[in-house]
PQR file with spaces between the fields and no chain letter, atoms N, CA, C, O and H, PARSE charges and radii, in Angstrom:
ATOM       1  N    MET     1      74.580  149.466  143.040 -0.4000 1.5000
ATOM       2  CA   MET     1      76.056  149.296  143.294 -0.0000 2.0000
ATOM       3  C    MET     1      76.329  147.896  143.232  0.5500 1.7000
ATOM       4  O    MET     1      77.110  147.303  142.487 -0.5500 1.4000
ATOM       5  N    LYS     2      75.498  147.407  144.214 -0.4000 1.5000
ATOM       6  CA   LYS     2      75.937  145.204  144.947 -0.0000 2.0000
ATOM       7  C    LYS     2      75.213  144.871  143.229  0.5500 1.7000
ATOM       8  O    LYS     2      75.781  144.037  142.525 -0.5500 1.4000
ATOM       9  H    LYS     2      74.864  147.888  144.819  0.4000 1.0000
ATOM      10  N    LYS     3      74.206  145.458  142.807 -0.4000 1.5000
ATOM      11  CA   LYS     3      73.530  144.933  141.700 -0.0000 2.0000
ATOM      12  C    LYS     3      74.260  144.562  140.370  0.5500 1.7000
ATOM      13  O    LYS     3      74.138  143.624  139.583 -0.5500 1.4000
ATOM      14  H    LYS     3      73.744  146.136  143.379  0.4000 1.0000
ATOM      15  N    LEU     4      75.255  145.921  140.436 -0.4000 1.5000
ATOM      16  CA   LEU     4      76.232  145.726  139.398 -0.0000 2.0000
ATOM      17  C    LEU     4      77.421  145.261  139.469  0.5500 1.7000
ATOM      18  O    LEU     4      78.030  145.009  138.430 -0.5500 1.4000
ATOM      19  H    LEU     4      75.354  146.684  141.075  0.4000 1.0000
ATOM      20  N    SER     5      77.864  145.098  140.438 -0.4000 1.5000
ATOM      21  CA   SER     5      78.906  144.156  140.890 -0.0000 2.0000
ATOM      22  C    SER     5      78.663  142.706  140.876  0.5500 1.7000
ATOM      23  O    SER     5      79.405  141.853  140.389 -0.5500 1.4000
ATOM      24  H    SER     5      77.369  145.302  141.282  0.4000 1.0000
ATOM      25  N    LEU     6      77.422  142.510  141.526 -0.4000 1.5000
ATOM      26  CA   LEU     6      76.854  141.097  141.075 -0.0000 2.0000
ATOM      27  C    LEU     6      76.890  140.584  139.773  0.5500 1.7000
ATOM      28  O    LEU     6      77.371  139.460  139.627 -0.5500 1.4000
ATOM      29  H    LEU     6      76.819  143.203  141.922  0.4000 1.0000
ATOM      30  N    ILE     7      76.338  141.392  138.487 -0.4000 1.5000
ATOM      31  CA   ILE     7      75.917  141.093  137.354 -0.0000 2.0000
ATOM      32  C    ILE     7      77.234  140.901  136.899  0.5500 1.7000
ATOM      33  O    ILE     7      77.450  139.907  136.207 -0.5500 1.4000
ATOM      34  H    ILE     7      75.948  142.304  138.605  0.4000 1.0000
ATOM      35  N    LEU     8      78.272  141.773  137.197 -0.4000 1.5000
ATOM      36  CA   LEU     8      79.676  141.681  136.488 -0.0000 2.0000
ATOM      37  C    LEU     8      80.594  140.388  136.892  0.5500 1.7000
ATOM      38  O    LEU     8      81.215  139.594  136.186 -0.5500 1.4000
ATOM      39  H    LEU     8      78.097  142.581  137.760  0.4000 1.0000
ATOM      40  N    VAL     9      80.434  140.492  138.299 -0.4000 1.5000
ATOM      41  CA   VAL     9      81.102  139.258  138.851 -0.0000 2.0000
ATOM      42  C    VAL     9      80.309  137.623  137.879  0.5500 1.7000
ATOM      43  O    VAL     9      80.737  136.476  137.745 -0.5500 1.4000
ATOM      44  H    VAL     9      79.930  141.138  138.873  0.4000 1.0000
ATOM      45  N    VAL    10      79.673  137.970  137.637 -0.4000 1.5000
ATOM      46  CA   VAL    10      78.304  136.438  137.131 -0.0000 2.0000
ATOM      47  C    VAL    10      79.035  136.548  135.517  0.5500 1.7000
ATOM      48  O    VAL    10      79.357  135.541  134.886 -0.5500 1.4000
ATOM      49  H    VAL    10      79.325  138.901  137.746  0.4000 1.0000
ATOM      50  N    LEU    11      79.181  137.653  135.116 -0.4000 1.5000
ATOM      51  CA   LEU    11      79.760  137.790  133.826 -0.0000 2.0000
ATOM      52  C    LEU    11      81.208  137.199  133.278  0.5500 1.7000
ATOM      53  O    LEU    11      81.539  136.615  132.246 -0.5500 1.4000
ATOM      54  H    LEU    11      78.920  138.470  135.630  0.4000 1.0000
ATOM      55  N    LEU    12      82.008  137.697  134.636 -0.4000 1.5000
ATOM      56  CA   LEU    12      83.155  137.255  134.151 -0.0000 2.0000
ATOM      57  C    LEU    12      83.458  135.939  134.893  0.5500 1.7000
ATOM      58  O    LEU    12      84.430  135.256  134.573 -0.5500 1.4000
ATOM      59  H    LEU    12      81.739  138.172  135.474  0.4000 1.0000
ATOM      60  N    LEU    13      82.410  135.502  136.135 -0.4000 1.5000
ATOM      61  CA   LEU    13      82.605  133.780  135.883 -0.0000 2.0000
ATOM      62  C    LEU    13      82.349  132.810  134.423  0.5500 1.7000
ATOM      63  O    LEU    13      83.062  131.924  133.950 -0.5500 1.4000
ATOM      64  H    LEU    13      81.620  136.058  136.395  0.4000 1.0000
ATOM      65  N    ALA    14      81.299  133.259  134.038 -0.4000 1.5000
ATOM      66  CA   ALA    14      80.816  132.792  132.803 -0.0000 2.0000
ATOM      67  C    ALA    14      81.645  132.720  131.924  0.5500 1.7000
ATOM      68  O    ALA    14      81.719  131.666  131.293 -0.5500 1.4000
ATOM      69  H    ALA    14      80.720  133.978  134.423  0.4000 1.0000
ATOM      70  N    GLY    15      82.433  133.701  131.642 -0.4000 1.5000
ATOM      71  CA   GLY    15      83.463  134.026  130.751 -0.0000 2.0000
ATOM      72  C    GLY    15      84.629  132.944  131.215  0.5500 1.7000
ATOM      73  O    GLY    15      85.236  132.597  130.202 -0.5500 1.4000
ATOM      74  H    GLY    15      82.373  134.558  132.155  0.4000 1.0000
ATOM      75  N    CYS    16      84.957  132.534  131.959 -0.4000 1.5000
ATOM      76  CA   CYS    16      85.601  132.029  132.567 -0.0000 2.0000
ATOM      77  C    CYS    16      85.586  130.272  132.126  0.5500 1.7000
ATOM      78  O    CYS    16      86.673  129.890  131.693 -0.5500 1.4000
ATOM      79  H    CYS    16      84.463  132.816  132.782  0.4000 1.0000
ATOM      80  N    GLY    17      84.796  129.501  132.176 -0.4000 1.5000
ATOM      81  CA   GLY    17      83.848  128.663  131.418 -0.0000 2.0000
ATOM      82  C    GLY    17      85.325  127.260  131.774  0.5500 1.7000
ATOM      83  O    GLY    17      85.870  126.987  132.844 -0.5500 1.4000
ATOM      84  H    GLY    17      83.913  129.810  132.529  0.4000 1.0000
ATOM      85  N    SER    18      85.497  126.809  130.707 -0.4000 1.5000
ATOM      86  CA   SER    18      86.444  126.133  130.681 -0.0000 2.0000
ATOM      87  C    SER    18      87.587  125.818  130.029  0.5500 1.7000
ATOM      88  O    SER    18      88.356  124.857  129.980 -0.5500 1.4000
ATOM      89  H    SER    18      85.054  127.031  129.838  0.4000 1.0000
ATOM      90  N    GLY    19      87.484  126.936  129.521 -0.4000 1.5000
ATOM      91  CA   GLY    19      88.573  127.271  128.623 -0.0000 2.0000
ATOM      92  C    GLY    19      89.037  126.926  127.183  0.5500 1.7000
ATOM      93  O    GLY    19      89.787  127.587  126.465 -0.5500 1.4000
ATOM      94  H    GLY    19      86.860  127.717  129.560  0.4000 1.0000
ATOM      95  N    GLY    20      88.304  125.515  126.870 -0.4000 1.5000
ATOM      96  CA   GLY    20      88.072  125.888  125.421 -0.0000 2.0000
ATOM      97  C    GLY    20      89.104  125.373  124.160  0.5500 1.7000
ATOM      98  O    GLY    20      88.794  124.990  123.032 -0.5500 1.4000
ATOM      99  H    GLY    20      87.695  124.978  127.454  0.4000 1.0000
ATOM     100  N    ASN    21      90.344  125.500  124.739 -0.4000 1.5000
ATOM     101  CA   ASN    21      91.888  125.333  124.218 -0.0000 2.0000
ATOM     102  C    ASN    21      91.681  123.749  124.068  0.5500 1.7000
ATOM     103  O    ASN    21      91.666  123.360  122.900 -0.5500 1.4000
ATOM     104  H    ASN    21      90.596  125.811  125.656  0.4000 1.0000
ATOM     105  N    GLU    22      91.599  123.262  124.563 -0.4000 1.5000
ATOM     106  CA   GLU    22      92.016  121.578  124.430 -0.0000 2.0000
ATOM     107  C    GLU    22      91.361  121.190  123.082  0.5500 1.7000
ATOM     108  O    GLU    22      90.395  121.645  122.470 -0.5500 1.4000
ATOM     109  H    GLU    22      91.611  123.578  125.512  0.4000 1.0000
ATOM     110  N    THR    23      92.210  120.212  122.844 -0.4000 1.5000
ATOM     111  CA   THR    23      91.623  119.584  121.453 -0.0000 2.0000
ATOM     112  C    THR    23      91.947  118.436  121.795  0.5500 1.7000
ATOM     113  O    THR    23      93.089  118.139  122.147 -0.5500 1.4000
ATOM     114  H    THR    23      92.995  119.842  123.341  0.4000 1.0000
ATOM     115  N    TYR    24      90.743  117.446  121.722 -0.4000 1.5000
ATOM     116  CA   TYR    24      91.400  115.796  121.784 -0.0000 2.0000
ATOM     117  C    TYR    24      91.419  114.860  120.498  0.5500 1.7000
ATOM     118  O    TYR    24      90.412  114.782  119.794 -0.5500 1.4000
ATOM     119  H    TYR    24      89.816  117.688  121.437  0.4000 1.0000
ATOM     120  N    THR    25      92.248  114.353  120.286 -0.4000 1.5000
ATOM     121  CA   THR    25      92.233  113.506  119.468 -0.0000 2.0000
ATOM     122  C    THR    25      92.315  112.182  119.461  0.5500 1.7000
ATOM     123  O    THR    25      93.190  111.550  120.054 -0.5500 1.4000
ATOM     124  H    THR    25      93.066  114.416  120.858  0.4000 1.0000
ATOM     125  N    GLN    26      91.346  111.662  118.745 -0.4000 1.5000
ATOM     126  CA   GLN    26      91.430  109.788  118.870 -0.0000 2.0000
ATOM     127  C    GLN    26      91.941  109.237  118.528  0.5500 1.7000
ATOM     128  O    GLN    26      92.297  109.558  117.393 -0.5500 1.4000
ATOM     129  H    GLN    26      90.635  112.175  118.264  0.4000 1.0000
ATOM     130  N    THR    27      92.328  108.332  118.892 -0.4000 1.5000
ATOM     131  CA   THR    27      93.967  107.095  118.553 -0.0000 2.0000
ATOM     132  C    THR    27      92.797  106.616  117.279  0.5500 1.7000
ATOM     133  O    THR    27      91.587  106.394  117.233 -0.5500 1.4000
ATOM     134  H    THR    27      92.039  108.071  119.813  0.4000 1.0000
ATOM     135  N    ALA    28      93.650  106.614  116.570 -0.4000 1.5000
ATOM     136  CA   ALA    28      93.231  105.023  115.111 -0.0000 2.0000
ATOM     137  C    ALA    28      93.730  103.999  115.875  0.5500 1.7000
ATOM     138  O    ALA    28      94.809  104.002  116.468 -0.5500 1.4000
ATOM     139  H    ALA    28      94.633  106.794  116.608  0.4000 1.0000
ATOM     140  N    PRO    29      92.515  102.698  115.825 -0.5600 1.5000
ATOM     141  CA   PRO    29      92.374  101.879  116.471  0.2800 2.0000
ATOM     142  C    PRO    29      93.577  100.814  115.515  0.5500 1.7000
ATOM     143  O    PRO    29      93.966  101.052  114.371 -0.5500 1.4000
ATOM     144  N    PRO    30      93.840  100.044  116.081 -0.5600 1.5000
ATOM     145  CA   PRO    30      94.764   99.111  115.658  0.2800 2.0000
ATOM     146  C    PRO    30      94.827   98.698  114.282  0.5500 1.7000
ATOM     147  O    PRO    30      93.775   98.897  113.674 -0.5500 1.4000
ATOM     148  N    PRO    31      95.941   98.078  113.489 -0.5600 1.5000
ATOM     149  CA   PRO    31      95.101   97.907  112.141  0.2800 2.0000
ATOM     150  C    PRO    31      94.999   96.358  112.299  0.5500 1.7000
ATOM     151  O    PRO    31      95.787   95.741  113.016 -0.5500 1.4000
ATOM     152  N    PRO    32      94.100   95.821  111.672 -0.5600 1.5000
ATOM     153  CA   PRO    32      93.207   94.239  111.506  0.2800 2.0000
ATOM     154  C    PRO    32      94.521   93.695  111.528  0.5500 1.7000
ATOM     155  O    PRO    32      95.402   94.340  110.960 -0.5500 1.4000
ATOM     156  N    ALA    33      94.922   92.194  112.306 -0.4000 1.5000
ATOM     157  CA   ALA    33      95.858   91.070  112.361 -0.0000 2.0000
ATOM     158  C    ALA    33      95.647   90.690  110.995  0.5500 1.7000
ATOM     159  O    ALA    33      94.560   90.378  110.508 -0.5500 1.4000
ATOM     160  H    ALA    33      94.206   91.670  112.768  0.4000 1.0000
ATOM     161  N    PRO    34      97.021   90.746  110.263 -0.5600 1.5000
ATOM     162  CA   PRO    34      97.150   90.258  108.507  0.2800 2.0000
ATOM     163  C    PRO    34      96.440   88.672  108.856  0.5500 1.7000
ATOM     164  O    PRO    34      96.525   88.257  110.012 -0.5500 1.4000
ATOM     165  N    PRO    35      95.832   87.933  107.926 -0.5600 1.5000
ATOM     166  CA   PRO    35      95.604   86.899  107.989  0.2800 2.0000
ATOM     167  C    PRO    35      96.600   85.696  108.028  0.5500 1.7000
ATOM     168  O    PRO    35      97.696   85.952  107.528 -0.5500 1.4000
ATOM     169  N    PRO    36      96.464   84.649  108.439 -0.5600 1.5000
ATOM     170  CA   PRO    36      97.463   83.595  108.475  0.2800 2.0000
ATOM     171  C    PRO    36      97.432   83.391  107.192  0.5500 1.7000
ATOM     172  O    PRO    36      96.603   83.549  106.296 -0.5500 1.4000
ATOM     173  N    SER    37      98.968   82.841  107.314 -0.4000 1.5000
ATOM     174  CA   SER    37      99.369   82.664  105.783 -0.0000 2.0000
ATOM     175  C    SER    37      99.578   81.077  105.521  0.5500 1.7000
ATOM     176  O    SER    37     100.250   80.351  106.254 -0.5500 1.4000
ATOM     177  H    SER    37      99.642   82.713  108.042  0.4000 1.0000
ATOM     178  N    THR    38      98.933   80.686  104.428 -0.4000 1.5000
ATOM     179  CA   THR    38      98.543   79.148  104.322 -0.0000 2.0000
ATOM     180  C    THR    38      99.798   79.058  103.291  0.5500 1.7000
ATOM     181  O    THR    38     100.249   79.867  102.480 -0.5500 1.4000
ATOM     182  H    THR    38      98.387   81.275  103.832  0.4000 1.0000
ATOM     183  N    LEU    39     100.126   77.908  103.611 -0.4000 1.5000
ATOM     184  CA   LEU    39     101.463   77.061  102.421 -0.0000 2.0000
ATOM     185  C    LEU    39     100.742   76.689  101.248  0.5500 1.7000
ATOM     186  O    LEU    39      99.562   76.341  101.217 -0.5500 1.4000
ATOM     187  H    LEU    39      99.760   77.250  104.270  0.4000 1.0000
ATOM     188  N    ASP    40     101.583   76.791  100.217 -0.4000 1.5000
ATOM     189  CA   ASP    40     101.564   76.617   98.494 -0.0000 2.0000
ATOM     190  C    ASP    40     101.324   75.008   98.977  0.5500 1.7000
ATOM     191  O    ASP    40     101.885   74.454   99.923 -0.5500 1.4000
ATOM     192  H    ASP    40     102.542   77.074  100.242  0.4000 1.0000
ATOM     193  N    THR    41     100.098   74.286   97.842 -0.4000 1.5000
ATOM     194  CA   THR    41      99.737   72.725   98.298 -0.0000 2.0000
ATOM     195  C    THR    41     100.366   72.621   97.916  0.5500 1.7000
ATOM     196  O    THR    41     101.102   72.285   98.843 -0.5500 1.4000
ATOM     197  H    THR    41      99.642   74.736   97.074  0.4000 1.0000
ATOM     198  N    PHE    42     101.523   72.576   96.254 -0.4000 1.5000
ATOM     199  CA   PHE    42     102.728   71.286   95.891 -0.0000 2.0000
ATOM     200  C    PHE    42     103.392   71.123   97.031  0.5500 1.7000
ATOM     201  O    PHE    42     103.619   70.009   97.503 -0.5500 1.4000
ATOM     202  H    PHE    42     100.924   72.848   95.500  0.4000 1.0000
ATOM     203  N    TYR    43     103.866   72.543   97.724 -0.4000 1.5000
ATOM     204  CA   TYR    43     105.181   73.090   98.929 -0.0000 2.0000
ATOM     205  C    TYR    43     104.663   71.569   99.760  0.5500 1.7000
ATOM     206  O    TYR    43     105.221   70.475   99.673 -0.5500 1.4000
ATOM     207  H    TYR    43     103.682   73.448   97.341  0.4000 1.0000
ATOM     208  N    ALA    44     103.495   71.899  100.521 -0.4000 1.5000
ATOM     209  CA   ALA    44     103.472   70.650  101.607 -0.0000 2.0000
ATOM     210  C    ALA    44     103.168   69.734  101.485  0.5500 1.7000
ATOM     211  O    ALA    44     103.255   68.861  102.348 -0.5500 1.4000
ATOM     212  H    ALA    44     103.042   72.788  100.592  0.4000 1.0000
ATOM     213  N    TYR    45     102.430   69.513   99.721 -0.4000 1.5000
ATOM     214  CA   TYR    45     102.960   68.219   99.673 -0.0000 2.0000
ATOM     215  C    TYR    45     104.457   67.484   99.816  0.5500 1.7000
ATOM     216  O    TYR    45     104.809   66.571  100.563 -0.5500 1.4000
ATOM     217  H    TYR    45     102.360   70.223   99.020  0.4000 1.0000
ATOM     218  N    VAL    46     105.135   68.175   98.894 -0.4000 1.5000
ATOM     219  CA   VAL    46     106.463   67.489   98.748 -0.0000 2.0000
ATOM     220  C    VAL    46     107.145   67.686  100.584  0.5500 1.7000
ATOM     221  O    VAL    46     107.710   66.849  101.287 -0.5500 1.4000
ATOM     222  H    VAL    46     104.848   68.917   98.287  0.4000 1.0000
ATOM     223  N    ARG    47     106.854   68.848  100.817 -0.4000 1.5000
ATOM     224  CA   ARG    47     106.989   68.388  102.134 -0.0000 2.0000
ATOM     225  C    ARG    47     106.966   67.372  103.111  0.5500 1.7000
ATOM     226  O    ARG    47     107.720   67.096  104.044 -0.5500 1.4000
ATOM     227  H    ARG    47     106.394   69.528  100.246  0.4000 1.0000
ATOM     228  N    ALA    48     105.617   66.736  102.551 -0.4000 1.5000
ATOM     229  CA   ALA    48     105.308   65.936  103.538 -0.0000 2.0000
ATOM     230  C    ALA    48     105.706   64.660  102.892  0.5500 1.7000
ATOM     231  O    ALA    48     106.063   63.848  103.746 -0.5500 1.4000
ATOM     232  H    ALA    48     105.004   66.960  101.793  0.4000 1.0000
ATOM     233  N    LEU    49     105.756   64.288  101.905 -0.4000 1.5000
ATOM     234  CA   LEU    49     106.926   62.917  101.097 -0.0000 2.0000
ATOM     235  C    LEU    49     107.902   62.955  101.693  0.5500 1.7000
ATOM     236  O    LEU    49     108.170   62.045  102.478 -0.5500 1.4000
ATOM     237  H    LEU    49     105.466   64.947  101.212  0.4000 1.0000
ATOM     238  N    ILE    50     108.643   63.901  101.528 -0.4000 1.5000
ATOM     239  CA   ILE    50     110.363   64.050  102.145 -0.0000 2.0000
ATOM     240  C    ILE    50     110.090   63.879  103.840  0.5500 1.7000
ATOM     241  O    ILE    50     110.998   63.375  104.502 -0.5500 1.4000
ATOM     242  H    ILE    50     108.426   64.640  100.891  0.4000 1.0000
ATOM     243  N    ALA    51     109.079   64.220  104.387 -0.4000 1.5000
ATOM     244  CA   ALA    51     109.286   63.843  106.191 -0.0000 2.0000
ATOM     245  C    ALA    51     108.653   62.461  106.239  0.5500 1.7000
ATOM     246  O    ALA    51     108.630   62.015  107.386 -0.5500 1.4000
ATOM     247  H    ALA    51     108.341   64.629  103.849  0.4000 1.0000
ATOM     248  N    THR    52     108.244   61.828  105.511 -0.4000 1.5000
ATOM     249  CA   THR    52     107.368   60.579  105.578 -0.0000 2.0000
ATOM     250  C    THR    52     108.214   59.620  104.629  0.5500 1.7000
ATOM     251  O    THR    52     107.807   58.459  104.669 -0.5500 1.4000
ATOM     252  H    THR    52     108.263   62.191  104.579  0.4000 1.0000
ATOM     253  N    SER    53     108.929   59.765  104.070 -0.4000 1.5000
ATOM     254  CA   SER    53     109.786   58.818  102.687 -0.0000 2.0000
ATOM     255  C    SER    53     110.901   58.365  103.567  0.5500 1.7000
ATOM     256  O    SER    53     111.451   58.968  104.488 -0.5500 1.4000
ATOM     257  H    SER    53     109.259   60.709  104.037  0.4000 1.0000
ATOM     258  N    PRO    54     111.157   56.943  102.995 -0.5600 1.5000
ATOM     259  CA   PRO    54     113.177   56.720  103.690  0.2800 2.0000
ATOM     260  C    PRO    54     113.685   57.431  102.472  0.5500 1.7000
ATOM     261  O    PRO    54     113.065   57.808  101.478 -0.5500 1.4000
ATOM     262  N    ASP    55     115.330   57.555  102.864 -0.4000 1.5000
ATOM     263  CA   ASP    55     116.485   58.112  102.146 -0.0000 2.0000
ATOM     264  C    ASP    55     116.454   56.747  100.955  0.5500 1.7000
ATOM     265  O    ASP    55     116.881   57.135   99.868 -0.5500 1.4000
ATOM     266  H    ASP    55     115.834   57.249  103.671  0.4000 1.0000
ATOM     267  N    ASP    56     116.147   55.642  100.956 -0.4000 1.5000
ATOM     268  CA   ASP    56     116.673   54.483  100.470 -0.0000 2.0000
ATOM     269  C    ASP    56     115.776   53.918   99.720  0.5500 1.7000
ATOM     270  O    ASP    56     115.811   52.758   99.310 -0.5500 1.4000
ATOM     271  H    ASP    56     115.801   55.327  101.840  0.4000 1.0000
ATOM     272  N    ALA    57     114.375   55.279   99.381 -0.4000 1.5000
ATOM     273  CA   ALA    57     113.254   54.378   98.553 -0.0000 2.0000
ATOM     274  C    ALA    57     113.327   54.954   97.458  0.5500 1.7000
ATOM     275  O    ALA    57     114.128   55.877   97.310 -0.5500 1.4000
ATOM     276  H    ALA    57     114.346   56.221   99.714  0.4000 1.0000
ATOM     277  N    GLU    58     112.513   54.539   96.453 -0.4000 1.5000
ATOM     278  CA   GLU    58     112.327   54.725   95.270 -0.0000 2.0000
ATOM     279  C    GLU    58     111.467   55.833   95.050  0.5500 1.7000
ATOM     280  O    GLU    58     110.414   56.022   95.659 -0.5500 1.4000
ATOM     281  H    GLU    58     111.862   53.789   96.574  0.4000 1.0000
ATOM     282  N    PRO    59     112.117   56.826   93.839 -0.5600 1.5000
ATOM     283  CA   PRO    59     111.116   58.064   93.713  0.2800 2.0000
ATOM     284  C    PRO    59     109.770   57.819   93.419  0.5500 1.7000
ATOM     285  O    PRO    59     109.200   56.850   92.919 -0.5500 1.4000
ATOM     286  N    ILE    60     109.287   59.177   93.941 -0.4000 1.5000
ATOM     287  CA   ILE    60     107.685   58.714   93.883 -0.0000 2.0000
ATOM     288  C    ILE    60     107.076   59.937   93.287  0.5500 1.7000
ATOM     289  O    ILE    60     106.940   61.014   93.868 -0.5500 1.4000
ATOM     290  H    ILE    60     109.750   59.965   94.347  0.4000 1.0000
ATOM     291  N    ALA    61     106.661   59.602   91.839 -0.4000 1.5000
ATOM     292  CA   ALA    61     105.970   60.726   91.100 -0.0000 2.0000
ATOM     293  C    ALA    61     105.415   61.541   91.449  0.5500 1.7000
ATOM     294  O    ALA    61     104.666   61.108   92.325 -0.5500 1.4000
ATOM     295  H    ALA    61     106.772   58.727   91.367  0.4000 1.0000
ATOM     296  N    ILE    62     105.260   62.709   91.297 -0.4000 1.5000
ATOM     297  CA   ILE    62     104.843   64.080   92.052 -0.0000 2.0000
ATOM     298  C    ILE    62     104.014   65.210   90.964  0.5500 1.7000
ATOM     299  O    ILE    62     103.589   66.345   91.183 -0.5500 1.4000
ATOM     300  H    ILE    62     105.868   63.060   90.585  0.4000 1.0000
ATOM     301  N    GLU    63     103.988   64.109   89.346 -0.4000 1.5000
ATOM     302  CA   GLU    63     103.339   65.118   88.820 -0.0000 2.0000
ATOM     303  C    GLU    63     101.246   64.746   88.520  0.5500 1.7000
ATOM     304  O    GLU    63     100.365   65.271   87.839 -0.5500 1.4000
ATOM     305  H    GLU    63     104.333   63.188   89.168  0.4000 1.0000
ATOM     306  N    ALA    64     101.294   64.053   89.099 -0.4000 1.5000
ATOM     307  CA   ALA    64      99.875   64.551   89.251 -0.0000 2.0000
ATOM     308  C    ALA    64      99.634   65.472   90.254  0.5500 1.7000
ATOM     309  O    ALA    64      98.417   65.566   90.411 -0.5500 1.4000
ATOM     310  H    ALA    64     102.010   63.627   89.652  0.4000 1.0000
ATOM     311  N    VAL    65     100.408   66.376   91.192 -0.4000 1.5000
ATOM     312  CA   VAL    65     100.245   67.042   91.964 -0.0000 2.0000
ATOM     313  C    VAL    65      99.944   68.656   91.150  0.5500 1.7000
ATOM     314  O    VAL    65     100.852   68.764   90.326 -0.5500 1.4000
ATOM     315  H    VAL    65     101.397   66.299   91.064  0.4000 1.0000
ATOM     316  N    VAL    66      99.354   69.467   91.104 -0.4000 1.5000
ATOM     317  CA   VAL    66      99.317   70.070   90.056 -0.0000 2.0000
ATOM     318  C    VAL    66     100.378   71.464   91.307  0.5500 1.7000
ATOM     319  O    VAL    66     100.265   71.516   92.531 -0.5500 1.4000
ATOM     320  H    VAL    66      98.617   69.380   91.773  0.4000 1.0000
ATOM     321  N    ALA    67     101.182   72.265   90.533 -0.4000 1.5000
ATOM     322  CA   ALA    67     101.953   73.177   90.838 -0.0000 2.0000
ATOM     323  C    ALA    67     101.024   74.123   90.936  0.5500 1.7000
ATOM     324  O    ALA    67     100.355   74.378   89.935 -0.5500 1.4000
ATOM     325  H    ALA    67     101.274   72.223   89.538  0.4000 1.0000
ATOM     326  N    THR    68     100.745   74.995   92.445 -0.4000 1.5000
ATOM     327  CA   THR    68     100.172   75.904   92.111 -0.0000 2.0000
ATOM     328  C    THR    68     101.259   78.106   92.696  0.5500 1.7000
ATOM     329  O    THR    68     101.991   78.457   93.622 -0.5500 1.4000
ATOM     330  H    THR    68     101.288   74.788   93.259  0.4000 1.0000
ATOM     331  N    MET    69     100.904   78.527   91.970 -0.4000 1.5000
ATOM     332  CA   MET    69     101.907   79.893   92.472 -0.0000 2.0000
ATOM     333  C    MET    69     100.267   80.746   92.880  0.5500 1.7000
ATOM     334  O    MET    69      99.398   80.840   92.013 -0.5500 1.4000
ATOM     335  H    MET    69     100.309   78.242   91.218  0.4000 1.0000
ATOM     336  N    PRO    70     100.139   81.105   93.796 -0.5600 1.5000
ATOM     337  CA   PRO    70      99.413   82.194   94.368  0.2800 2.0000
ATOM     338  C    PRO    70      99.821   83.153   94.540  0.5500 1.7000
ATOM     339  O    PRO    70     100.770   83.228   95.321 -0.5500 1.4000
ATOM     340  N    GLU    71      99.391   84.174   93.998 -0.4000 1.5000
ATOM     341  CA   GLU    71      99.420   85.580   93.558 -0.0000 2.0000
ATOM     342  C    GLU    71      99.235   86.638   95.037  0.5500 1.7000
ATOM     343  O    GLU    71      99.697   87.766   95.211 -0.5500 1.4000
ATOM     344  H    GLU    71      98.621   84.113   93.363  0.4000 1.0000
ATOM     345  N    ASP    72      98.638   86.042   95.695 -0.4000 1.5000
ATOM     346  CA   ASP    72      98.673   86.844   96.797 -0.0000 2.0000
ATOM     347  C    ASP    72      99.571   86.967   98.283  0.5500 1.7000
ATOM     348  O    ASP    72      99.665   87.783   99.201 -0.5500 1.4000
ATOM     349  H    ASP    72      98.262   85.126   95.554  0.4000 1.0000
ATOM     350  N    THR    73     100.011   85.972   98.011 -0.4000 1.5000
ATOM     351  CA   THR    73     101.660   85.763   98.788 -0.0000 2.0000
ATOM     352  C    THR    73     102.651   85.246   98.406  0.5500 1.7000
ATOM     353  O    THR    73     102.963   84.715   97.340 -0.5500 1.4000
ATOM     354  H    THR    73      99.935   85.309   97.266  0.4000 1.0000
ATOM     355  N    GLU    74     103.322   85.477   99.640 -0.4000 1.5000
ATOM     356  CA   GLU    74     105.195   85.779   99.201 -0.0000 2.0000
ATOM     357  C    GLU    74     105.481   84.219   99.424  0.5500 1.7000
ATOM     358  O    GLU    74     104.854   83.492  100.194 -0.5500 1.4000
ATOM     359  H    GLU    74     103.068   85.909  100.506  0.4000 1.0000
ATOM     360  N    PRO    75     106.793   83.762   98.409 -0.5600 1.5000
ATOM     361  CA   PRO    75     106.911   82.712   98.636  0.2800 2.0000
ATOM     362  C    PRO    75     107.051   81.960   99.864  0.5500 1.7000
ATOM     363  O    PRO    75     107.041   82.654  100.881 -0.5500 1.4000
ATOM     364  N    VAL    76     107.182   80.683  100.024 -0.4000 1.5000
ATOM     365  CA   VAL    76     107.445   80.348  101.130 -0.0000 2.0000
ATOM     366  C    VAL    76     108.786   80.140  101.637  0.5500 1.7000
ATOM     367  O    VAL    76     109.486   79.510  100.844 -0.5500 1.4000
ATOM     368  H    VAL    76     107.190   80.120   99.197  0.4000 1.0000
ATOM     369  N    PRO    77     109.165   80.363  102.354 -0.5600 1.5000
ATOM     370  CA   PRO    77     111.154   80.187  102.463  0.2800 2.0000
ATOM     371  C    PRO    77     111.384   78.742  102.703  0.5500 1.7000
ATOM     372  O    PRO    77     110.426   78.063  103.073 -0.5500 1.4000
ATOM     373  N    GLU    78     112.192   78.363  102.586 -0.4000 1.5000
ATOM     374  CA   GLU    78     112.577   76.980  102.470 -0.0000 2.0000
ATOM     375  C    GLU    78     113.444   76.835  104.315  0.5500 1.7000
ATOM     376  O    GLU    78     114.240   77.638  104.802 -0.5500 1.4000
ATOM     377  H    GLU    78     112.971   78.915  102.286  0.4000 1.0000
ATOM     378  N    PRO    79     112.969   75.693  104.874 -0.5600 1.5000
ATOM     379  CA   PRO    79     113.962   76.041  106.025  0.2800 2.0000
ATOM     380  C    PRO    79     115.356   75.082  105.893  0.5500 1.7000
ATOM     381  O    PRO    79     115.705   74.179  105.133 -0.5500 1.4000
ATOM     382  N    ILE    80     115.967   75.787  107.068 -0.4000 1.5000
ATOM     383  CA   ILE    80     117.695   74.916  106.825 -0.0000 2.0000
ATOM     384  C    ILE    80     117.348   73.828  107.735  0.5500 1.7000
ATOM     385  O    ILE    80     118.156   72.927  107.957 -0.5500 1.4000
ATOM     386  H    ILE    80     115.684   76.521  107.686  0.4000 1.0000
């Protein structure tokens, strides 16, 4: 009888193991940071000219600079 009780207790304890109802979900890694935005070369050139030239100077020709229109970036907002 003791042997049967011992086997029954062992089987009951073995059946209670870990529960097994818990599901663990892995959180997704954070998205990579967006690449730093690069200014349009034409826009940067004109801004540099405006910043360095006095108001009463003669106009400077900017036809030699190629106006670029990148397809993969948004337009740069003009600062106020």
